[in-house]
PDB file with one MODEL, atoms N, CA, C and O in Angstrom:
MODEL        1
ATOM      1  N   MET A   1      -0.975 -51.366  -1.281  1.00  0.00           N
ATOM      2  CA  MET A   1      -1.628 -51.327   0.014  1.00  0.00           C
ATOM      3  C   MET A   1      -1.267 -50.020   0.711  1.00  0.00           C
ATOM      4  O   MET A   1      -0.103 -49.622   0.744  1.00  0.00           O
ATOM      5  N   ALA A   2      -2.281 -49.358   1.269  1.00  0.00           N
ATOM      6  CA  ALA A   2      -2.065 -48.091   1.963  1.00  0.00           C
ATOM      7  C   ALA A   2      -1.381 -48.335   3.303  1.00  0.00           C
ATOM      8  O   ALA A   2      -1.703 -49.280   4.024  1.00  0.00           O
ATOM      9  N   ARG A   3      -0.447 -47.477   3.612  1.00  0.00           N
ATOM     10  CA  ARG A   3       0.265 -47.583   4.880  1.00  0.00           C
ATOM     11  C   ARG A   3      -0.453 -46.753   5.934  1.00  0.00           C
ATOM     12  O   ARG A   3      -0.835 -45.613   5.674  1.00  0.00           O
ATOM     13  N   SER A   4      -0.636 -47.319   7.121  1.00  0.00           N
ATOM     14  CA  SER A   4      -1.312 -46.619   8.199  1.00  0.00           C
ATOM     15  C   SER A   4      -0.435 -45.472   8.700  1.00  0.00           C
ATOM     16  O   SER A   4       0.778 -45.617   8.851  1.00  0.00           O
ATOM     17  N   THR A   5      -1.069 -44.340   8.951  1.00  0.00           N
ATOM     18  CA  THR A   5      -0.339 -43.200   9.503  1.00  0.00           C
ATOM     19  C   THR A   5      -0.720 -42.969  10.962  1.00  0.00           C
ATOM     20  O   THR A   5      -0.355 -41.950  11.548  1.00  0.00           O
ATOM     21  N   SER A   6      -1.451 -43.911  11.545  1.00  0.00           N
ATOM     22  CA  SER A   6      -1.865 -43.782  12.939  1.00  0.00           C
ATOM     23  C   SER A   6      -0.665 -43.894  13.869  1.00  0.00           C
ATOM     24  O   SER A   6       0.302 -44.598  13.579  1.00  0.00           O
ATOM     25  N   LEU A   7      -0.745 -43.197  14.976  1.00  0.00           N
ATOM     26  CA  LEU A   7       0.286 -43.248  16.007  1.00  0.00           C
ATOM     27  C   LEU A   7      -0.398 -43.575  17.324  1.00  0.00           C
ATOM     28  O   LEU A   7      -1.316 -42.872  17.747  1.00  0.00           O
ATOM     29  N   GLU A   8       0.053 -44.649  17.975  1.00  0.00           N
ATOM     30  CA  GLU A   8      -0.474 -45.010  19.280  1.00  0.00           C
ATOM     31  C   GLU A   8       0.433 -44.428  20.360  1.00  0.00           C
ATOM     32  O   GLU A   8       1.648 -44.628  20.342  1.00  0.00           O
ATOM     33  N   ILE A   9      -0.172 -43.709  21.297  1.00  0.00           N
ATOM     34  CA  ILE A   9       0.568 -43.212  22.448  1.00  0.00           C
ATOM     35  C   ILE A   9       0.325 -44.219  23.561  1.00  0.00           C
ATOM     36  O   ILE A   9      -0.815 -44.463  23.954  1.00  0.00           O
ATOM     37  N   VAL A  10       1.414 -44.804  24.067  1.00  0.00           N
ATOM     38  CA  VAL A  10       1.300 -45.897  25.029  1.00  0.00           C
ATOM     39  C   VAL A  10       1.909 -45.514  26.373  1.00  0.00           C
ATOM     40  O   VAL A  10       2.783 -44.652  26.463  1.00  0.00           O
ATOM     41  N   SER A  11       1.423 -46.179  27.406  1.00  0.00           N
ATOM     42  CA  SER A  11       1.973 -45.992  28.748  1.00  0.00           C
ATOM     43  C   SER A  11       3.377 -46.576  28.800  1.00  0.00           C
ATOM     44  O   SER A  11       3.659 -47.595  28.169  1.00  0.00           O
ATOM     45  N   GLU A  12       4.237 -45.936  29.543  1.00  0.00           N
ATOM     46  CA  GLU A  12       5.609 -46.409  29.703  1.00  0.00           C
ATOM     47  C   GLU A  12       5.835 -47.075  31.054  1.00  0.00           C
ATOM     48  O   GLU A  12       6.951 -47.487  31.368  1.00  0.00           O
ATOM     49  N   LEU A  13       4.767 -47.182  31.862  1.00  0.00           N
ATOM     50  CA  LEU A  13       4.887 -47.764  33.188  1.00  0.00           C
ATOM     51  C   LEU A  13       3.510 -48.106  33.720  1.00  0.00           C
ATOM     52  O   LEU A  13       2.500 -47.726  33.127  1.00  0.00           O
ATOM     53  N   VAL A  14       3.462 -48.820  34.834  1.00  0.00           N
ATOM     54  CA  VAL A  14       2.201 -49.078  35.530  1.00  0.00           C
ATOM     55  C   VAL A  14       1.832 -47.790  36.257  1.00  0.00           C
ATOM     56  O   VAL A  14       2.631 -47.252  37.023  1.00  0.00           O
ATOM     57  N   ALA A  15       0.614 -47.297  36.013  1.00  0.00           N
ATOM     58  CA  ALA A  15       0.218 -46.008  36.584  1.00  0.00           C
ATOM     59  C   ALA A  15      -1.300 -45.880  36.586  1.00  0.00           C
ATOM     60  O   ALA A  15      -2.013 -46.673  35.971  1.00  0.00           O
ATOM     61  N   ASN A  16      -1.769 -44.869  37.291  1.00  0.00           N
ATOM     62  CA  ASN A  16      -3.187 -44.501  37.282  1.00  0.00           C
ATOM     63  C   ASN A  16      -3.386 -43.358  36.299  1.00  0.00           C
ATOM     64  O   ASN A  16      -2.532 -42.479  36.181  1.00  0.00           O
ATOM     65  N   VAL A  17      -4.519 -43.368  35.588  1.00  0.00           N
ATOM     66  CA  VAL A  17      -4.863 -42.263  34.700  1.00  0.00           C
ATOM     67  C   VAL A  17      -5.439 -41.152  35.580  1.00  0.00           C
ATOM     68  O   VAL A  17      -6.506 -41.305  36.175  1.00  0.00           O
ATOM     69  N   LEU A  18      -4.716 -40.039  35.652  1.00  0.00           N
ATOM     70  CA  LEU A  18      -5.102 -38.912  36.505  1.00  0.00           C
ATOM     71  C   LEU A  18      -6.051 -37.968  35.762  1.00  0.00           C
ATOM     72  O   LEU A  18      -7.117 -37.624  36.273  1.00  0.00           O
ATOM     73  N   THR A  19      -5.663 -37.554  34.563  1.00  0.00           N
ATOM     74  CA  THR A  19      -6.520 -36.706  33.726  1.00  0.00           C
ATOM     75  C   THR A  19      -6.333 -37.081  32.269  1.00  0.00           C
ATOM     76  O   THR A  19      -5.298 -37.613  31.866  1.00  0.00           O
ATOM     77  N   ILE A  20      -7.364 -36.788  31.491  1.00  0.00           N
ATOM     78  CA  ILE A  20      -7.296 -36.946  30.031  1.00  0.00           C
ATOM     79  C   ILE A  20      -7.464 -35.544  29.465  1.00  0.00           C
ATOM     80  O   ILE A  20      -8.469 -34.877  29.708  1.00  0.00           O
ATOM     81  N   GLU A  21      -6.470 -35.112  28.714  1.00  0.00           N
ATOM     82  CA  GLU A  21      -6.426 -33.722  28.250  1.00  0.00           C
ATOM     83  C   GLU A  21      -7.011 -33.529  26.851  1.00  0.00           C
ATOM     84  O   GLU A  21      -7.101 -32.399  26.373  1.00  0.00           O
ATOM     85  N   VAL A  22      -7.410 -34.625  26.187  1.00  0.00           N
ATOM     86  CA  VAL A  22      -7.915 -34.541  24.816  1.00  0.00           C
ATOM     87  C   VAL A  22      -9.196 -35.356  24.683  1.00  0.00           C
ATOM     88  O   VAL A  22      -9.526 -36.174  25.542  1.00  0.00           O
ATOM     89  N   ALA A  23      -9.904 -35.114  23.591  1.00  0.00           N
ATOM     90  CA  ALA A  23     -11.097 -35.884  23.242  1.00  0.00           C
ATOM     91  C   ALA A  23     -11.010 -36.250  21.765  1.00  0.00           C
ATOM     92  O   ALA A  23     -10.264 -35.630  21.007  1.00  0.00           O
ATOM     93  N   GLU A  24     -11.777 -37.260  21.361  1.00  0.00           N
ATOM     94  CA  GLU A  24     -11.780 -37.641  19.948  1.00  0.00           C
ATOM     95  C   GLU A  24     -12.140 -36.431  19.102  1.00  0.00           C
ATOM     96  O   GLU A  24     -13.073 -35.690  19.412  1.00  0.00           O
ATOM     97  N   GLY A  25     -11.381 -36.247  18.026  1.00  0.00           N
ATOM     98  CA  GLY A  25     -11.598 -35.125  17.126  1.00  0.00           C
ATOM     99  C   GLY A  25     -10.710 -33.925  17.410  1.00  0.00           C
ATOM    100  O   GLY A  25     -10.590 -33.033  16.570  1.00  0.00           O
ATOM    101  N   ASP A  26     -10.081 -33.890  18.590  1.00  0.00           N
ATOM    102  CA  ASP A  26      -9.188 -32.769  18.925  1.00  0.00           C
ATOM    103  C   ASP A  26      -7.936 -32.819  18.064  1.00  0.00           C
ATOM    104  O   ASP A  26      -7.441 -33.894  17.725  1.00  0.00           O
ATOM    105  N   ARG A  27      -7.435 -31.649  17.720  1.00  0.00           N
ATOM    106  CA  ARG A  27      -6.161 -31.518  17.008  1.00  0.00           C
ATOM    107  C   ARG A  27      -5.090 -31.251  18.059  1.00  0.00           C
ATOM    108  O   ARG A  27      -5.269 -30.399  18.930  1.00  0.00           O
ATOM    109  N   VAL A  28      -3.972 -31.980  17.979  1.00  0.00           N
ATOM    110  CA  VAL A  28      -2.859 -31.776  18.911  1.00  0.00           C
ATOM    111  C   VAL A  28      -1.597 -31.467  18.129  1.00  0.00           C
ATOM    112  O   VAL A  28      -1.468 -31.822  16.958  1.00  0.00           O
ATOM    113  N   GLU A  29      -0.678 -30.805  18.793  1.00  0.00           N
ATOM    114  CA  GLU A  29       0.634 -30.503  18.224  1.00  0.00           C
ATOM    115  C   GLU A  29       1.676 -31.363  18.922  1.00  0.00           C
ATOM    116  O   GLU A  29       1.442 -31.855  20.026  1.00  0.00           O
ATOM    117  N   ALA A  30       2.810 -31.543  18.290  1.00  0.00           N
ATOM    118  CA  ALA A  30       3.909 -32.292  18.906  1.00  0.00           C
ATOM    119  C   ALA A  30       4.249 -31.656  20.246  1.00  0.00           C
ATOM    120  O   ALA A  30       4.406 -30.439  20.337  1.00  0.00           O
ATOM    121  N   GLY A  31       4.364 -32.477  21.283  1.00  0.00           N
ATOM    122  CA  GLY A  31       4.700 -31.990  22.604  1.00  0.00           C
ATOM    123  C   GLY A  31       3.508 -31.699  23.492  1.00  0.00           C
ATOM    124  O   GLY A  31       3.682 -31.464  24.687  1.00  0.00           O
ATOM    125  N   ASP A  32       2.290 -31.708  22.940  1.00  0.00           N
ATOM    126  CA  ASP A  32       1.100 -31.492  23.764  1.00  0.00           C
ATOM    127  C   ASP A  32       0.886 -32.680  24.695  1.00  0.00           C
ATOM    128  O   ASP A  32       1.106 -33.827  24.307  1.00  0.00           O
ATOM    129  N   THR A  33       0.454 -32.403  25.927  1.00  0.00           N
ATOM    130  CA  THR A  33       0.087 -33.460  26.861  1.00  0.00           C
ATOM    131  C   THR A  33      -1.277 -34.002  26.455  1.00  0.00           C
ATOM    132  O   THR A  33      -2.226 -33.239  26.276  1.00  0.00           O
ATOM    133  N   VAL A  34      -1.374 -35.336  26.309  1.00  0.00           N
ATOM    134  CA  VAL A  34      -2.661 -35.955  25.961  1.00  0.00           C
ATOM    135  C   VAL A  34      -3.287 -36.650  27.165  1.00  0.00           C
ATOM    136  O   VAL A  34      -4.508 -36.644  27.323  1.00  0.00           O
ATOM    137  N   VAL A  35      -2.456 -37.247  28.010  1.00  0.00           N
ATOM    138  CA  VAL A  35      -2.920 -37.918  29.227  1.00  0.00           C
ATOM    139  C   VAL A  35      -1.904 -37.646  30.324  1.00  0.00           C
ATOM    140  O   VAL A  35      -0.699 -37.608  30.076  1.00  0.00           O
ATOM    141  N   LEU A  36      -2.403 -37.456  31.536  1.00  0.00           N
ATOM    142  CA  LEU A  36      -1.525 -37.285  32.685  1.00  0.00           C
ATOM    143  C   LEU A  36      -1.672 -38.526  33.552  1.00  0.00           C
ATOM    144  O   LEU A  36      -2.764 -38.843  34.024  1.00  0.00           O
ATOM    145  N   LEU A  37      -0.554 -39.230  33.759  1.00  0.00           N
ATOM    146  CA  LEU A  37      -0.532 -40.431  34.588  1.00  0.00           C
ATOM    147  C   LEU A  37       0.031 -40.095  35.954  1.00  0.00           C
ATOM    148  O   LEU A  37       0.737 -39.100  36.123  1.00  0.00           O
ATOM    149  N   GLU A  38      -0.291 -40.945  36.937  1.00  0.00           N
ATOM    150  CA  GLU A  38       0.257 -40.789  38.285  1.00  0.00           C
ATOM    151  C   GLU A  38       0.783 -42.138  38.741  1.00  0.00           C
ATOM    152  O   GLU A  38       0.086 -43.151  38.682  1.00  0.00           O
ATOM    153  N   SER A  39       2.025 -42.127  39.195  1.00  0.00           N
ATOM    154  CA  SER A  39       2.643 -43.344  39.714  1.00  0.00           C
ATOM    155  C   SER A  39       3.561 -42.958  40.872  1.00  0.00           C
ATOM    156  O   SER A  39       4.416 -42.084  40.729  1.00  0.00           O
ATOM    157  N   MET A  40       3.383 -43.601  41.997  1.00  0.00           N
ATOM    158  CA  MET A  40       4.212 -43.344  43.179  1.00  0.00           C
ATOM    159  C   MET A  40       4.247 -41.857  43.528  1.00  0.00           C
ATOM    160  O   MET A  40       5.298 -41.304  43.854  1.00  0.00           O
ATOM    161  N   LYS A  41       3.072 -41.221  43.451  1.00  0.00           N
ATOM    162  CA  LYS A  41       2.879 -39.799  43.789  1.00  0.00           C
ATOM    163  C   LYS A  41       3.577 -38.834  42.831  1.00  0.00           C
ATOM    164  O   LYS A  41       3.707 -37.645  43.121  1.00  0.00           O
ATOM    165  N   MET A  42       4.029 -39.361  41.679  1.00  0.00           N
ATOM    166  CA  MET A  42       4.621 -38.499  40.651  1.00  0.00           C
ATOM    167  C   MET A  42       3.656 -38.396  39.477  1.00  0.00           C
ATOM    168  O   MET A  42       3.034 -39.384  39.089  1.00  0.00           O
ATOM    169  N   GLU A  43       3.533 -37.202  38.917  1.00  0.00           N
ATOM    170  CA  GLU A  43       2.707 -36.998  37.735  1.00  0.00           C
ATOM    171  C   GLU A  43       3.583 -37.128  36.491  1.00  0.00           C
ATOM    172  O   GLU A  43       4.641 -36.506  36.394  1.00  0.00           O
ATOM    173  N   ILE A  44       3.124 -37.945  35.542  1.00  0.00           N
ATOM    174  CA  ILE A  44       3.892 -38.205  34.322  1.00  0.00           C
ATOM    175  C   ILE A  44       3.042 -37.816  33.121  1.00  0.00           C
ATOM    176  O   ILE A  44       2.067 -38.500  32.810  1.00  0.00           O
ATOM    177  N   PRO A  45       3.398 -36.720  32.435  1.00  0.00           N
ATOM    178  CA  PRO A  45       2.639 -36.347  31.241  1.00  0.00           C
ATOM    179  C   PRO A  45       3.011 -37.250  30.061  1.00  0.00           C
ATOM    180  O   PRO A  45       4.189 -37.497  29.804  1.00  0.00           O
ATOM    181  N   MET A  46       2.000 -37.733  29.357  1.00  0.00           N
ATOM    182  CA  MET A  46       2.215 -38.492  28.126  1.00  0.00           C
ATOM    183  C   MET A  46       1.986 -37.522  26.979  1.00  0.00           C
ATOM    184  O   MET A  46       0.919 -36.920  26.859  1.00  0.00           O
ATOM    185  N   LEU A  47       3.002 -37.379  26.140  1.00  0.00           N
ATOM    186  CA  LEU A  47       3.007 -36.330  25.119  1.00  0.00           C
ATOM    187  C   LEU A  47       2.769 -36.878  23.723  1.00  0.00           C
ATOM    188  O   LEU A  47       3.123 -38.016  23.415  1.00  0.00           O
ATOM    189  N   ALA A  48       2.160 -36.046  22.882  1.00  0.00           N
ATOM    190  CA  ALA A  48       2.033 -36.375  21.464  1.00  0.00           C
ATOM    191  C   ALA A  48       3.410 -36.240  20.832  1.00  0.00           C
ATOM    192  O   ALA A  48       4.080 -35.222  21.010  1.00  0.00           O
ATOM    193  N   GLU A  49       3.833 -37.253  20.102  1.00  0.00           N
ATOM    194  CA  GLU A  49       5.148 -37.222  19.452  1.00  0.00           C
ATOM    195  C   GLU A  49       5.133 -36.406  18.166  1.00  0.00           C
ATOM    196  O   GLU A  49       6.177 -35.966  17.685  1.00  0.00           O
ATOM    197  N   ARG A  50       3.939 -36.208  17.613  1.00  0.00           N
ATOM    198  CA  ARG A  50       3.795 -35.414  16.391  1.00  0.00           C
ATOM    199  C   ARG A  50       2.401 -34.807  16.376  1.00  0.00           C
ATOM    200  O   ARG A  50       1.533 -35.192  17.160  1.00  0.00           O
ATOM    201  N   ALA A  51       2.202 -33.866  15.487  1.00  0.00           N
ATOM    202  CA  ALA A  51       0.884 -33.257  15.331  1.00  0.00           C
ATOM    203  C   ALA A  51      -0.075 -34.271  14.725  1.00  0.00           C
ATOM    204  O   ALA A  51       0.337 -35.153  13.971  1.00  0.00           O
ATOM    205  N   GLY A  52      -1.343 -34.143  15.053  1.00  0.00           N
ATOM    206  CA  GLY A  52      -2.347 -35.036  14.485  1.00  0.00           C
ATOM    207  C   GLY A  52      -3.707 -34.789  15.097  1.00  0.00           C
ATOM    208  O   GLY A  52      -3.890 -33.886  15.914  1.00  0.00           O
ATOM    209  N   THR A  53      -4.660 -35.612  14.682  1.00  0.00           N
ATOM    210  CA  THR A  53      -6.023 -35.554  15.200  1.00  0.00           C
ATOM    211  C   THR A  53      -6.278 -36.791  16.045  1.00  0.00           C
ATOM    212  O   THR A  53      -5.950 -37.906  15.638  1.00  0.00           O
ATOM    213  N   VAL A  54      -6.860 -36.597  17.217  1.00  0.00           N
ATOM    214  CA  VAL A  54      -7.170 -37.722  18.095  1.00  0.00           C
ATOM    215  C   VAL A  54      -8.305 -38.530  17.470  1.00  0.00           C
ATOM    216  O   VAL A  54      -9.396 -38.007  17.244  1.00  0.00           O
ATOM    217  N   THR A  55      -8.043 -39.806  17.193  1.00  0.00           N
ATOM    218  CA  THR A  55      -9.077 -40.675  16.626  1.00  0.00           C
ATOM    219  C   THR A  55      -9.677 -41.607  17.668  1.00  0.00           C
ATOM    220  O   THR A  55     -10.776 -42.124  17.469  1.00  0.00           O
ATOM    221  N   ALA A  56      -8.971 -41.832  18.784  1.00  0.00           N
ATOM    222  CA  ALA A  56      -9.507 -42.693  19.844  1.00  0.00           C
ATOM    223  C   ALA A  56      -8.826 -42.383  21.168  1.00  0.00           C
ATOM    224  O   ALA A  56      -7.618 -42.154  21.229  1.00  0.00           O
ATOM    225  N   VAL A  57      -9.624 -42.380  22.216  1.00  0.00           N
ATOM    226  CA  VAL A  57      -9.117 -42.310  23.590  1.00  0.00           C
ATOM    227  C   VAL A  57      -9.469 -43.653  24.212  1.00  0.00           C
ATOM    228  O   VAL A  57     -10.646 -43.985  24.352  1.00  0.00           O
ATOM    229  N   LYS A  58      -8.452 -44.431  24.585  1.00  0.00           N
ATOM    230  CA  LYS A  58      -8.643 -45.819  25.011  1.00  0.00           C
ATOM    231  C   LYS A  58      -8.729 -46.018  26.518  1.00  0.00           C
ATOM    232  O   LYS A  58      -8.870 -47.149  26.982  1.00  0.00           O
ATOM    233  N   VAL A  59      -8.645 -44.927  27.296  1.00  0.00           N
ATOM    234  CA  VAL A  59      -8.668 -45.022  28.757  1.00  0.00           C
ATOM    235  C   VAL A  59      -9.667 -44.032  29.333  1.00  0.00           C
ATOM    236  O   VAL A  59     -10.139 -43.128  28.643  1.00  0.00           O
ATOM    237  N   THR A  60      -9.982 -44.220  30.614  1.00  0.00           N
ATOM    238  CA  THR A  60     -10.812 -43.265  31.341  1.00  0.00           C
ATOM    239  C   THR A  60     -10.082 -42.891  32.628  1.00  0.00           C
ATOM    240  O   THR A  60      -9.199 -43.616  33.087  1.00  0.00           O
ATOM    241  N   VAL A  61     -10.460 -41.763  33.196  1.00  0.00           N
ATOM    242  CA  VAL A  61      -9.850 -41.314  34.448  1.00  0.00           C
ATOM    243  C   VAL A  61     -10.072 -42.393  35.513  1.00  0.00           C
ATOM    244  O   VAL A  61     -11.175 -42.917  35.669  1.00  0.00           O
ATOM    245  N   GLY A  62      -9.003 -42.709  36.236  1.00  0.00           N
ATOM    246  CA  GLY A  62      -9.076 -43.721  37.283  1.00  0.00           C
ATOM    247  C   GLY A  62      -8.603 -45.090  36.847  1.00  0.00           C
ATOM    248  O   GLY A  62      -8.345 -45.948  37.692  1.00  0.00           O
ATOM    249  N   ASP A  63      -8.480 -45.320  35.529  1.00  0.00           N
ATOM    250  CA  ASP A  63      -7.970 -46.607  35.047  1.00  0.00           C
ATOM    251  C   ASP A  63      -6.550 -46.839  35.542  1.00  0.00           C
ATOM    252  O   ASP A  63      -5.779 -45.895  35.716  1.00  0.00           O
ATOM    253  N   VAL A  64      -6.215 -48.091  35.764  1.00  0.00           N
ATOM    254  CA  VAL A  64      -4.833 -48.488  36.025  1.00  0.00           C
ATOM    255  C   VAL A  64      -4.306 -49.072  34.725  1.00  0.00           C
ATOM    256  O   VAL A  64      -4.855 -50.042  34.202  1.00  0.00           O
ATOM    257  N   VAL A  65      -3.239 -48.476  34.208  1.00  0.00           N
ATOM    258  CA  VAL A  65      -2.665 -48.933  32.944  1.00  0.00           C
ATOM    259  C   VAL A  65      -1.335 -49.633  33.195  1.00  0.00           C
ATOM    260  O   VAL A  65      -0.642 -49.365  34.176  1.00  0.00           O
ATOM    261  N   GLN A  66      -1.004 -50.527  32.291  1.00  0.00           N
ATOM    262  CA  GLN A  66       0.239 -51.289  32.356  1.00  0.00           C
ATOM    263  C   GLN A  66       1.216 -50.740  31.321  1.00  0.00           C
ATOM    264  O   GLN A  66       0.814 -50.028  30.401  1.00  0.00           O
ATOM    265  N   ASP A  67       2.474 -51.063  31.467  1.00  0.00           N
ATOM    266  CA  ASP A  67       3.500 -50.699  30.475  1.00  0.00           C
ATOM    267  C   ASP A  67       3.068 -51.248  29.122  1.00  0.00           C
ATOM    268  O   ASP A  67       2.837 -52.449  28.980  1.00  0.00           O
ATOM    269  N   GLY A  68       2.959 -50.375  28.135  1.00  0.00           N
ATOM    270  CA  GLY A  68       2.597 -50.784  26.785  1.00  0.00           C
ATOM    271  C   GLY A  68       1.135 -50.644  26.440  1.00  0.00           C
ATOM    272  O   GLY A  68       0.767 -50.823  25.279  1.00  0.00           O
ATOM    273  N   ASP A  69       0.269 -50.325  27.419  1.00  0.00           N
ATOM    274  CA  ASP A  69      -1.150 -50.130  27.124  1.00  0.00           C
ATOM    275  C   ASP A  69      -1.334 -48.884  26.266  1.00  0.00           C
ATOM    276  O   ASP A  69      -0.690 -47.861  26.498  1.00  0.00           O
ATOM    277  N   VAL A  70      -2.218 -48.978  25.272  1.00  0.00           N
ATOM    278  CA  VAL A  70      -2.521 -47.834  24.402  1.00  0.00           C
ATOM    279  C   VAL A  70      -3.415 -46.863  25.159  1.00  0.00           C
ATOM    280  O   VAL A  70      -4.433 -47.255  25.730  1.00  0.00           O
ATOM    281  N   LEU A  71      -3.025 -45.588  25.159  1.00  0.00           N
ATOM    282  CA  LEU A  71      -3.791 -44.542  25.821  1.00  0.00           C
ATOM    283  C   LEU A  71      -4.632 -43.759  24.828  1.00  0.00           C
ATOM    284  O   LEU A  71      -5.833 -43.572  25.021  1.00  0.00           O
ATOM    285  N   VAL A  72      -3.982 -43.302  23.760  1.00  0.00           N
ATOM    286  CA  VAL A  72      -4.612 -42.434  22.758  1.00  0.00           C
ATOM    287  C   VAL A  72      -4.076 -42.821  21.386  1.00  0.00           C
ATOM    288  O   VAL A  72      -2.916 -43.211  21.252  1.00  0.00           O
ATOM    289  N   VAL A  73      -4.928 -42.712  20.367  1.00  0.00           N
ATOM    290  CA  VAL A  73      -4.515 -42.955  18.990  1.00  0.00           C
ATOM    291  C   VAL A  73      -4.668 -41.656  18.210  1.00  0.00           C
ATOM    292  O   VAL A  73      -5.714 -41.008  18.256  1.00  0.00           O
ATOM    293  N   LEU A  74      -3.610 -41.285  17.493  1.00  0.00           N
ATOM    294  CA  LEU A  74      -3.628 -40.100  16.623  1.00  0.00           C
ATOM    295  C   LEU A  74      -3.604 -40.540  15.170  1.00  0.00           C
ATOM    296  O   LEU A  74      -3.049 -41.588  14.840  1.00  0.00           O
ATOM    297  N   ASP A  75      -4.201 -39.743  14.311  1.00  0.00           N
ATOM    298  CA  ASP A  75      -4.147 -39.992  12.882  1.00  0.00           C
ATOM    299  C   ASP A  75      -3.446 -38.856  12.189  1.00  0.00           C
ATOM    300  O   ASP A  75      -3.296 -38.876  10.967  1.00  0.00           O
TER     301      ASP A  75
ENDMDL
END
C-alpha cells in the first residue's frame, strides 16, 4: 500500500483568515507563509513545514477557523 506524502497545514487557534498567500498548484518552500490568520489583533503566519505543491486550499478570506481546522494541503 502506498503511503500518503500529503501534509495538512492546520490552524493552531481560533482565528479569522486574513489573507491566503497561495493557490492550488503553487510550489512552496519550507518556511513560506501560506495563510495569514488574525486573532485578538495579532497576525499569525501559518508556514509550510516543508517544500511541496499546494493541492488544496480549504479556507477563504474572512473564514473563522478553529484549532485543528485544515487550511492548506501540500503534496
